[in-house]
N, C-alpha and C positions, 0 to 999 in steps of 0.2 A: 479292906474291904473286900469280904469276898464275892464272888459272881451271883450269888442270891439278893445281898445286900444293895448289888448296885442296879441289878433288875428293878427293884423296887424302888430307890432312888429314882431312877429315870422313867419309873411308871408315873411316881406323883411329880414330876418337874414337868414331864408333857398335861397331866388333867392341869397343873395349874398356870403355865405357859400364857395359854390362852384358854380364862374359862367360860366364855360364850360363845366361841368357835365350833362351828359346825365340824363332827368329824367325816373323817373324808378316809378313804377305802386305798390300798396302799401303793397306785401309780396317780392318785388324784383326780381319778374319771368322773364326772359328774352322772350320777343317774339318771336314767328319764323315763316317762313313763308314756306308752303310746297303745292309744286303743285297751288298755286295760291290762298292759304286758309292760312288765318293768325288766328294762334295759342296763348293765351294769356301764355302759358310756352312751355319749348323745352320737358316737359312733356308729357304735354297734345299731342303738333305734334307729339313724337314719339309712343303715344297710337292708335293715327288715322292711323298711318303706321300699327300699327298690325290689326287694326281694317280692312283695305283693305286687307292685305295677308288672313284674316280668310274669307274674305267676296269673293275673289278670288278661296280661295278652297272651297266655299260650306258651309262653316261654320256655316256664319250668314248670314243674308240678309237685306236691306234696313234701310244702313244707315242712321241716320241725323244729322248733328250739329247742336247742341243747340237749341232743339226745347223747344217751349216756354209751361207753362201750368199757368193756370191762378188759385191762390190758394184760393184768396178772392175777391170779385168785389170792385172796389171803392163806395165812400158812402160818406153822407155827415151828419154831426152831430153839432148840435146848431148852426148851420150859418156856420161851417169849413168844407172844403172838403178834404177827405183823399181820397189818390191815391189807388189803385188797389196795390195787393202782387203777385208778378208772381215769378216762380221759374224758370230757365233755365240752365238744367245741359247741358255736354258736351258734351255727344252723346246721341242717341237713336237706338233701330237695336233688328233684331226679330232674335232669338236663339229656335230652337227646338220648335216653335210654341208658345213662350213667347215672351213677349216685356220688353226688359232689357234697364233699363235706368243707365248710366255709368256716375259716377261723379269722374274726376281726381283732386286732392287738394293734395297741400302740406302743407295747415295749416288751421283748421278749426276755419272760426273763429264763433261768436256768433251767426251772421244775418245767416250767413248757416245753421247753426243748426236748428234754428227756420224754415226756409225755409221748412228743409230736413224732420221735423218730422211733419209739415202741408201736405208735398206733399205724404208722406207714411200713412197718416190719409185718404188721398183722395183719395192712388191710393195704395189698399192693394194686388190686383192682378198683379203689375208689378214688375219684378225681381229688386231689387236695389244693384248695385256693387259702392263700394267707392275703388279708387286704390289709396294707397302710401299715406295716410294721415297720417299728423303728428298734435298730439293738443295741 
């Protein structure tokens, strides 16, 4: 059996093993909606509520959800196109004149760790906060 046949068999097996199961995301998080905004996890939604309270109390300002940072432009090499690399943290806001970028994670996979490292290198003046990380 070649790799293509194996992937097809695995796909079919996943589908039929639990026919009525709801699809879940990669890490098993349950999506939640708060004030019409959809969040990828309950933990992220809870943090959003906390940030809104802090904003109302005047401790932080300018909350943004999932701001996008370009880490590397897309390019072509030897006839092959490579996509740009972007990093999208969960929240960005201002506190005491500083820009704070927050990431709410239950699990830090390899892709996240690499993007985080590139982001920190390119943005040394940003305050970076990780909440509830498990590795």
